[in-house]
C-alpha positions, 0 to 999 in steps of 0.5 A: 485859767479861771475855771478848773481844767482837768488833766483829762481835758483834750487841751492838756494832751494837745500841748506839745512836748519839746523834751529838754533832756534834763536829768532826774535828781535825788532831792535828798542829796544835800539835805536841804528839803525835808523828805517824808517816806510815806509814798516811798516805792519799791524802786525808790523813785519817789524822791526824784525830780527834774533838776529844774523843778528841784531848783525852784522848790529850793527857791520857794523854801527860801521865800517861806516865813522863818520857821516854816519848811517844805515837806516833800512827799512824792515826786517822780512816779514811773509810768507803770505805777501811775497807770496802776494808780489811775486804773485803781481809782477809776475802778472804784468810781466805776463800781460806785457809779454804774450809770456813768459812761467811760468818758465820765469815769475818765474825767472824774478820775482825773480830778485825783490821778492824772491819766498816765499818758500826760501825767506830770509825775511821770515826767519828773515835773510834779511834786506832792508836798506840804508845810512843816514847822521848824521841828519837821511837824506837818501843819494843818492844810485842811485835809490829809495829803492825797485825800480824794474828793469823795473822802474830803467832801471836796476840801482837797480842792485848793480853793475849797471853802470848807476848811478852817481859817488856819488851814486856809492861811497855810495853803496861802503861804504854800501857794505864794512861795511856790507860785513865786518860784514858777510852779503851778497848782492843780486846783483839785489837789492843794498839795500838787504843784508842777513845772515844765509839764503840759499842765504847767505849759497850758496854765502859763501859756508857754508854747510847749512843755519841756518835760515829757514822760521819762524812765528813771534810768534815763536820768 
């Protein structure tokens, strides 16, 4: 996709889902990934991903230069929490742009939070992550994680020009490893990568997504 397709685009929702039934697994088991608790939720769901996504993250980590590691921040997000995030951000946009239509609010909100009905996080297919050094210290990738477009002046976009050369180099390293492992990036959020969801299927021209929205007790 040469142009940015937002999560709210009808082409994303139109992608069929052929649920494979793969379980959600706790990425903390085994200790292979660094896990940050800043997005830990009451149900402790944040540290779960579909098994195949975790396998690809471990492959990506193995591809990083010596001394660098992935820093996992958030994976699975229950549909109810996703809805809360989306509606909260949409509400802030609506309050700040009284002239916008509901369609404009919905589209703009999807730059930063996926609409609940198609959200990759609620399928256990998406991960928010960054890079850390060998001591676990987070590297500079241009913005804080989860910085919205308004706060960051658009620097949250993966290809944003208004970041330092060092941050750009770090984004390039992260992207190269994750892409080689089979994940795709949501271009409005440098930290958001996924596999097996509708957005991944559209990006890779797959016939269908293999992961649909799920509840953690089903895994």
